[in-house]
C-alpha positions as CSV (number, residue, x, y, z in Angstrom):
1,M,0.4,-32.4,-1.3
2,Q,-2.6,-34.7,-1.1
3,S,-3.7,-37.0,-4.0
4,F,-6.8,-35.9,-5.9
5,M,-8.6,-39.2,-5.3
6,K,-8.1,-39.1,-1.5
7,W,-9.0,-35.4,-1.4
8,M,-12.2,-36.0,-3.4
9,L,-13.4,-38.7,-1.1
10,E,-12.9,-36.5,1.9
11,A,-14.6,-33.5,0.1
12,I,-17.6,-35.7,-0.8
13,R,-17.9,-36.9,2.8
14,A,-17.5,-33.4,4.2
15,E,-20.5,-32.2,2.2
16,G,-22.8,-34.6,4.2
17,A,-25.3,-37.3,3.6
18,S,-27.0,-35.7,0.6
19,F,-23.8,-36.3,-1.3
20,N,-23.7,-40.1,-0.6
21,W,-24.8,-40.8,-4.2
22,V,-21.6,-39.1,-5.5
23,E,-19.5,-41.3,-3.3
24,E,-21.1,-44.4,-4.9
25,H,-19.9,-42.9,-8.3
26,R,-16.7,-41.4,-7.1
27,F,-14.4,-43.2,-9.5
28,E,-16.1,-42.0,-12.6
29,W,-16.7,-38.6,-11.0
30,T,-13.1,-38.2,-9.9
31,A,-11.8,-39.2,-13.4
32,S,-14.2,-36.7,-15.1
33,T,-13.3,-33.9,-12.7
34,M,-9.6,-34.5,-12.9
35,L,-9.8,-34.3,-16.7
36,L,-11.8,-31.0,-16.4
37,V,-9.6,-29.4,-13.8
38,S,-6.3,-30.5,-15.3
39,Q,-7.2,-28.9,-18.6
40,I,-8.1,-25.7,-16.9
41,I,-4.7,-25.7,-15.2
42,E,-3.0,-26.2,-18.6
43,G,-4.7,-23.0,-19.7
44,K,-7.3,-24.4,-22.0
45,T,-10.6,-22.7,-22.6
46,I,-13.8,-24.5,-21.7
47,V,-16.4,-24.5,-24.5
48,L,-19.6,-25.3,-22.6
49,I,-22.5,-27.1,-24.2
50,T,-25.7,-28.3,-22.7
51,D,-28.8,-29.9,-24.1
52,G,-32.0,-27.8,-24.3
53,Q,-33.3,-28.9,-20.9
54,R,-30.1,-27.9,-19.1
55,K,-29.8,-24.3,-20.6
56,W,-30.5,-23.0,-17.1
57,F,-27.5,-24.9,-15.8
58,Q,-25.3,-23.5,-18.6
59,Y,-26.4,-20.0,-17.5
60,Y,-25.7,-20.8,-13.9
61,I,-22.2,-22.1,-14.7
62,T,-21.2,-19.2,-16.9
63,T,-22.3,-16.7,-14.2
64,A,-21.0,-18.6,-11.2
65,I,-17.5,-19.8,-12.3
66,N,-15.9,-16.3,-12.5
67,Q,-17.6,-14.4,-9.7
68,L,-15.2,-12.0,-8.1
69,S,-16.2,-13.4,-4.7
70,N,-14.4,-16.7,-5.6
71,D,-11.1,-15.0,-5.0
72,R,-9.2,-17.0,-7.6
73,P,-7.9,-16.5,-11.1
74,L,-10.6,-16.3,-13.8
75,V,-11.4,-19.4,-15.7
76,P,-11.5,-19.2,-19.5
77,L,-15.1,-20.4,-20.3
78,V,-17.3,-19.7,-23.2
79,S,-20.7,-21.0,-24.2
80,L,-20.9,-22.5,-27.6
81,D,-24.4,-21.0,-27.9
82,R,-22.9,-17.6,-27.6
83,L,-19.9,-18.3,-29.9
84,Y,-22.1,-19.8,-32.6
85,P,-25.8,-19.3,-32.2
86,E,-26.6,-21.4,-35.3
87,F,-25.1,-24.5,-33.7
88,D,-28.5,-26.3,-33.6
89,M,-29.0,-25.9,-37.3
90,M,-25.8,-27.8,-38.1
91,T,-26.8,-31.1,-39.6
92,S,-23.8,-32.3,-41.6
93,G,-20.4,-33.6,-40.6
94,E,-18.8,-31.0,-42.9
95,A,-20.5,-28.2,-41.0
96,M,-19.3,-29.7,-37.7
97,E,-15.7,-29.8,-39.1
98,M,-16.0,-26.1,-40.1
99,L,-17.0,-25.3,-36.5
100,I,-14.1,-27.3,-35.1
101,D,-11.8,-25.4,-37.5
102,M,-13.1,-22.1,-36.3
103,L,-12.6,-23.1,-32.7
104,D,-9.1,-24.3,-33.5
105,L,-8.2,-21.0,-35.0
106,S,-9.9,-19.0,-32.2
107,F,-8.3,-20.8,-29.4
108,S,-5.1,-22.1,-31.1
109,G,-6.3,-25.6,-30.4
110,E,-6.2,-24.9,-26.6
111,Y,-9.8,-25.7,-25.7
112,F,-12.0,-28.6,-24.7
113,F,-15.7,-29.3,-24.6
114,W,-17.7,-29.7,-21.4
115,Y,-21.1,-31.2,-22.3
116,I,-23.9,-31.6,-19.9
117,G,-27.1,-33.3,-21.1
118,K,-28.7,-36.3,-22.7
119,G,-26.3,-38.6,-24.5
120,N,-28.6,-39.0,-27.5
121,D,-29.1,-35.3,-28.0
122,S,-27.5,-34.0,-31.2
123,R,-25.7,-31.3,-29.3
124,S,-23.6,-34.0,-27.6
125,E,-22.0,-35.2,-30.9
126,I,-19.4,-32.5,-31.2
127,A,-18.1,-33.2,-27.7
128,K,-18.1,-36.9,-28.2
129,R,-15.8,-36.5,-31.2
130,Q,-13.0,-35.1,-29.0
131,D,-11.1,-37.4,-26.6
132,N,-10.4,-34.6,-24.1
133,S,-14.1,-33.6,-23.6
134,C,-15.6,-33.6,-20.2
135,L,-19.0,-35.3,-20.4
136,W,-21.8,-35.3,-17.9
137,L,-24.1,-37.6,-19.8
138,M,-27.6,-38.7,-19.1
139,D,-29.0,-42.1,-20.0
140,E,-25.9,-43.2,-21.8
141,D,-22.7,-45.1,-20.9
142,F,-19.9,-43.5,-22.8
143,G,-16.2,-43.8,-22.1
144,H,-15.0,-41.6,-19.2
145,A,-18.3,-39.7,-18.8
146,M,-20.1,-39.0,-15.6
147,K,-23.3,-40.9,-15.9
148,L,-26.6,-39.5,-14.7
149,R,-30.3,-40.4,-15.3
150,S,-32.5,-37.8,-16.9
151,F,-35.6,-39.3,-15.2
152,D,-34.0,-38.8,-11.7
153,P,-36.4,-36.6,-9.8
154,Y,-33.4,-35.1,-8.0
155,L,-31.4,-34.4,-11.2
156,D,-31.3,-30.6,-10.9
157,I,-30.1,-30.9,-7.3
158,R,-27.5,-33.5,-8.3
159,L,-26.2,-31.2,-11.0
160,M,-25.8,-28.4,-8.5
161,Q,-24.0,-30.8,-6.1
162,L,-21.6,-31.8,-8.9
163,Y,-20.9,-28.2,-9.7
164,R,-20.2,-27.5,-6.1
165,L,-17.7,-30.4,-6.0
166,F,-16.1,-29.3,-9.2
167,D,-15.8,-25.7,-7.8
168,L,-14.2,-27.0,-4.6
169,S,-11.8,-29.2,-6.7
170,L,-10.8,-26.3,-8.9
171,N,-10.0,-24.2,-5.8
172,A,-8.0,-27.1,-4.2
173,V,-5.9,-27.6,-7.3
174,L,-5.4,-23.9,-8.0
175,F,-4.3,-23.2,-4.5
176,G,-1.9,-26.2,-4.3
177,E,-3.9,-28.4,-1.8
178,V,-4.0,-31.3,-4.2
179,T,-2.4,-32.6,-7.3
180,T,-4.0,-34.1,-10.4
181,D,-0.8,-36.0,-11.3
182,E,-2.2,-39.5,-10.7
């Protein structure tokens, strides 16, 4: 079985020249993707959050990840906006803790956040509180996050490219082509 790091480099290169930018960030990308995929393999539910400008991407992910044409097991994924529509109205830490308690009860603690958006957006705070969150952050350097730039004219294309690599990674791990034990 191939290592995830080696497989990822080959996968990025196989996608062609338009993915060269990912190769430049492959260490942070691979760490972020390994965290995401390994938690899915452990059976945890993804709680997806995006900032307001990336709502379209949230919709894309929630509709694309479990398409029957993927020919793989379904991935447990929920949108926080659908679970708790009043999320944007939460202002206190106490309210945030109540939401965390609800999620802990609902998913028996077997969930993690996947946040995609600007690092200074208030919606990112709940994901930043958890060590096991997968973060695709814009304009902020934060721990193990995949760093992007919100002012990048190709940002939407880059997000789609990252999703494609994530999807390929998920398939590779689910079907035993690679291991995340690194």
